[in-house]
N, C-alpha and C positions, 0 to 999 in steps of 0.2 A: 353846397353842391346840389345841382338840380337832378331830379330823377324822372325818367320817362318810362311809363308802363308799357309793357308788351301786351297789346290787347288783341284777342281773336276777333277779326272782323266777321260780319254776317256773310256767310259763304253762299247764301241763297238756297240752302238745302232745306228740305221739309223737316218737321219735327220728328218724323219717324226714322231719319237717317242719323245714326250715331256719328259723332265727331270725336276723334281720338288723337291724342298727341302721339306721333310716330317716332320722331327723332329730334333731339337738340343738337344743333351744329356747333354750339359753344357750351362750355362748362361755366359754372359760377366762378367769377373772378377773372374770366378771360376778356381780352379786348375785343370789341365788336365795332363795326362801322355802320353808320346809317345806311339803310337800304340793303345791306347784306342779309342773305337768308339766315334766319336765326333758329326757326323751329319748323319742322314739317308736320302737317296735319293730314289725317286721313278722314274723308267724309264719304262713306260708301265706297264706290270704286275709284273716286277721284282723290288726287293728292294735291295739297296746297302748301306753299311756303309762306310763313309769316316773317317779314323783314324786321330788322332792328329799327326801332323808331328814332334812334339817335346814336351818335358816336360816343363810346365810353366803355365802361366795364359792366359785364353782366353781374349785377349785384345780388339778384335773387331769382330763383326758379320756383314758381308756384304750382306748376303742373309737371308731373313726371311722365315718362314714356308709358304708353298704354292707358293713361288716365282719360276718361271721358270728360269733355268740356262743352260749354255752350258759347254761342256767339256773345261777345261782350265781356267774356271772362278775361281777367288779368292773368296772363301766363307767366310773366316774369317782370323784372324791373332792371333798367339800364341806368347806372350812375353816370351821368354825363361828365366827361372830363375836358371838354372844350372850354377854353377861357378866352374871352374877347373875340370869339369867332375864329380862332386859330385851330387848325387840325392838330391832333396829337403828333408828336415827333415820329412815332412808329406807324402812322397812317399810310396806306398805300398811295403811291404817287402816279400810278398809271391812269390813263383815261384822258379825256379831252381837257385842254387848258382853257381857262376863261379868256375872252378876247383881251388883248393887250398884255397878257401875262409875261410875254418875253421882252416887253419893253420897246420893241421896234415900232416904227411908224407904218402907215398903210402903204 
């Protein structure tokens, strides 16, 4: 099974601005989807969401709410559950379909 780290990107804040984990939108063991907001970060007066890097289960949380973190920190780990490029059976199905997904011609 592949693991994808949840990494805090560089937010462009200066070294004097504290960066704090505000809220986790998922708990350890919960299913998450790639691109879904996973953790909320506060940097001074600004709020940022860090998305899930892959679809799978949130296997580990390395930073708790109110912890100070630095850009590049690993906040958690997602255990990827996709196999052969297929989405999990419980993945959301809303959203645009890829071209040709309905099988009809032009």
